[in-house]
Backbone as CSV, one residue per row, in Angstrom:
resi,resn,N_x,N_y,N_z,CA_x,CA_y,CA_z,C_x,C_y,C_z
1,UNK,100.693,116.709,76.062,99.578,117.143,76.869,98.829,115.911,77.378
2,UNK,98.476,115.897,78.643,97.775,114.774,79.259,96.299,114.810,78.900
3,UNK,95.750,113.640,78.692,94.300,113.556,78.567,93.718,113.686,79.967
4,UNK,92.404,113.855,80.061,91.763,113.994,81.375,92.031,112.763,82.232
5,UNK,91.938,111.558,81.642,92.174,110.332,82.385,93.596,110.298,82.913
6,UNK,94.582,110.612,82.076,95.973,110.616,82.530,96.179,111.655,83.625
7,UNK,95.582,112.812,83.495,95.722,113.862,84.500,95.140,113.378,85.822
8,UNK,93.973,112.728,85.770,93.352,112.218,86.986,94.205,111.140,87.642
9,UNK,94.906,110.338,86.847,95.725,109.264,87.395,96.968,109.801,88.090
10,UNK,97.456,110.964,87.676,98.690,111.485,88.253,98.446,112.538,89.321
11,UNK,97.204,112.982,89.480,96.878,113.979,90.501,96.564,113.269,91.808
12,UNK,97.259,113.608,92.907,96.964,112.938,94.179,95.518,113.189,94.599
13,UNK,94.909,112.174,95.158,93.546,112.279,95.647,93.578,112.242,97.160
14,UNK,92.966,113.207,97.787,92.906,113.256,99.235,91.476,112.980,99.663
15,UNK,91.331,112.080,100.604,90.016,111.660,101.045,89.689,112.294,102.382
16,UNK,88.407,112.421,102.660,87.987,112.950,103.957,88.272,111.911,105.028
17,UNK,88.133,112.306,106.289,88.362,111.377,107.395,87.344,110.253,107.423
18,UNK,86.166,110.470,106.859,85.140,109.439,106.861,85.502,108.348,105.860
19,UNK,85.458,107.117,106.305,85.751,105.989,105.432,84.466,105.558,104.728
20,UNK,84.576,105.229,103.476,83.422,104.745,102.732,83.084,103.340,103.230
21,UNK,81.801,102.992,103.260,81.419,101.638,103.686,82.101,100.591,102.809
22,UNK,82.660,99.583,103.431,83.305,98.511,102.685,84.713,98.829,102.211
23,UNK,85.212,100.002,102.478,86.573,100.355,102.045,87.575,99.590,102.891
24,UNK,88.556,98.981,102.241,89.561,98.202,102.961,90.606,99.131,103.567
25,UNK,91.230,98.685,104.640,92.230,99.489,105.340,93.603,99.300,104.698
26,UNK,94.192,100.350,104.145,95.555,100.255,103.626,96.551,100.099,104.777
27,UNK,97.624,99.369,104.525,98.671,99.237,105.539,100.037,99.236,104.871
28,UNK,101.050,99.612,105.643,102.428,99.589,105.168,103.276,98.833,106.178
29,UNK,104.286,98.150,105.667,105.271,97.465,106.504,106.640,97.846,105.974
30,UNK,107.392,98.613,106.761,108.724,99.053,106.352,109.670,97.866,106.461
31,UNK,110.385,97.567,105.359,111.321,96.444,105.349,112.771,96.903,105.387
32,UNK,113.036,98.133,104.984,114.390,98.699,105.047,114.274,100.216,104.970
33,UNK,115.204,100.872,105.622,115.174,102.336,105.627,116.595,102.833,105.811
34,UNK,116.930,103.867,105.071,118.176,104.589,105.317,117.887,106.074,105.119
35,UNK,118.932,106.863,105.058,118.768,108.315,104.975,118.047,108.737,103.688
36,UNK,118.210,107.954,102.616,117.706,108.370,101.303,116.474,107.613,100.820
37,UNK,116.248,106.390,101.321,115.179,105.556,100.786,114.430,104.810,101.888
38,UNK,113.147,104.556,101.623,112.338,103.697,102.474,111.791,102.587,101.571
39,UNK,112.122,101.345,101.908,111.557,100.194,101.205,110.414,99.683,102.062
40,UNK,109.266,99.392,101.414,108.123,98.952,102.203,107.165,98.125,101.373
41,UNK,106.299,97.428,102.090,105.232,96.648,101.487,103.934,97.418,101.709
42,UNK,103.158,97.552,100.660,101.872,98.245,100.739,100.774,97.242,100.437
43,UNK,99.760,97.207,101.298,98.661,96.268,101.073,97.324,96.950,101.333
44,UNK,96.306,96.378,100.727,94.931,96.826,100.940,94.174,95.681,101.594
45,UNK,93.897,95.821,102.870,93.131,94.803,103.574,93.986,93.717,104.188
46,UNK,94.523,92.826,103.395,95.282,91.674,103.882,96.777,91.940,103.732
47,UNK,97.510,92.105,104.842,98.943,92.393,104.749,99.760,91.279,104.104
48,UNK,99.183,90.085,103.959,99.893,88.993,103.304,99.921,89.177,101.783
49,UNK,99.043,90.017,101.254,99.011,90.331,99.821,99.462,91.773,99.659
50,UNK,100.597,91.974,99.021,101.210,93.300,99.022,102.005,93.550,97.749
51,UNK,102.356,94.804,97.551,103.323,95.196,96.525,104.501,95.831,97.249
52,UNK,105.678,95.644,96.714,106.871,96.250,97.290,107.132,97.576,96.598
53,UNK,107.390,98.603,97.382,107.634,99.941,96.854,108.869,100.539,97.511
54,UNK,109.480,101.500,96.836,110.623,102.244,97.362,110.368,103.720,97.098
55,UNK,110.505,104.530,98.141,110.306,105.973,98.010,111.294,106.711,98.895
56,UNK,111.488,107.962,98.589,112.262,108.825,99.479,111.449,109.040,100.754
57,UNK,112.097,109.286,101.902,111.362,109.410,103.167,110.209,110.412,103.143
58,UNK,110.415,111.577,102.535,109.340,112.569,102.496,108.181,112.100,101.610
59,UNK,108.490,111.375,100.532,107.437,110.829,99.679,106.668,109.737,100.423
60,UNK,107.394,108.913,101.166,106.767,107.859,101.952,105.781,108.443,102.963
61,UNK,106.191,109.487,103.657,105.307,110.123,104.642,104.046,110.673,103.974
62,UNK,104.212,111.327,102.841,103.066,111.882,102.115,102.161,110.768,101.594
63,UNK,102.763,109.692,101.111,102.008,108.544,100.605,101.154,107.934,101.716
64,UNK,101.759,107.706,102.875,101.035,107.116,104.009,99.885,108.017,104.455
65,UNK,100.126,109.311,104.478,99.075,110.253,104.875,97.939,110.248,103.860
66,UNK,98.267,110.273,102.584,97.241,110.291,101.539,96.419,109.008,101.543
67,UNK,97.079,107.876,101.825,96.386,106.589,101.845,95.720,106.302,103.192
68,UNK,96.062,107.108,104.204,95.595,106.863,105.578,95.961,105.446,106.006
69,UNK,97.204,105.084,105.701,97.682,103.725,105.934,98.121,103.525,107.376
70,UNK,97.821,102.355,107.898,98.298,101.949,109.203,99.635,101.248,109.037
71,UNK,100.492,101.346,110.039,101.776,100.661,110.006,101.623,99.290,110.648
72,UNK,102.090,98.258,109.949,102.036,96.892,110.469,103.010,96.792,111.638
73,UNK,102.562,96.206,112.735,103.418,96.065,113.917,104.577,95.107,113.631
74,UNK,105.628,95.228,114.420,106.771,94.323,114.255,106.365,92.881,114.506
75,UNK,105.486,92.668,115.480,105.040,91.310,115.788,104.304,90.699,114.595
76,UNK,103.359,91.440,114.015,102.638,90.933,112.850,103.602,90.737,111.687
77,UNK,104.579,91.630,111.533,105.575,91.492,110.477,106.358,90.195,110.602
78,UNK,106.747,89.838,111.841,107.468,88.573,112.069,106.580,87.378,111.736
79,UNK,105.301,87.460,112.103,104.369,86.373,111.791,104.209,86.208,110.280
80,UNK,104.114,87.322,109.565,104.007,87.263,108.106,105.253,86.625,107.501
81,UNK,106.430,86.986,108.012,107.679,86.394,107.516,107.716,84.892,107.755
82,UNK,107.253,84.445,108.933,107.216,82.999,109.212,106.298,82.281,108.224
83,UNK,105.141,82.858,107.948,104.215,82.247,106.995,104.832,82.183,105.599
84,UNK,105.497,83.243,105.187,106.151,83.253,103.869,107.250,82.216,103.810
85,UNK,107.947,82.042,104.932,109.003,81.025,104.998,108.455,79.626,104.786
86,UNK,107.266,79.352,105.319,106.640,78.046,105.128,106.385,77.786,103.652
87,UNK,105.905,78.797,102.941,105.640,78.642,101.516,106.929,78.432,100.745
88,UNK,107.986,79.130,101.119,109.267,78.980,100.430,109.813,77.580,100.589
89,UNK,109.650,76.998,101.784,110.154,75.651,102.049,109.403,74.618,101.230
90,UNK,108.106,74.793,100.983,107.330,73.809,100.244,107.590,73.876,98.744
91,UNK,108.044,75.029,98.258,108.287,75.197,96.826,109.651,74.641,96.438
92,UNK,110.631,74.740,97.316,112.004,74.354,97.006,112.173,72.878,96.807
């Protein structure tokens, strides 16, 4: 049996259209997609700071809707990759 805290953590939260003051904008950047899976980066505020996630397409759509996430443009995605490449070159 779940405690109240565990139940709250697993229950999806849906927010109204109004954004709270100071709330950061969630964004997603799809890195790979096929019939069964969507691989993507999820960030809050700064797309350069992200977590990588994998979900089924229907879960991905529901996740994006629940988070009210914007999709990172291909141009911004290429710029982010170039910046990451610079860091990789300095570490090697």
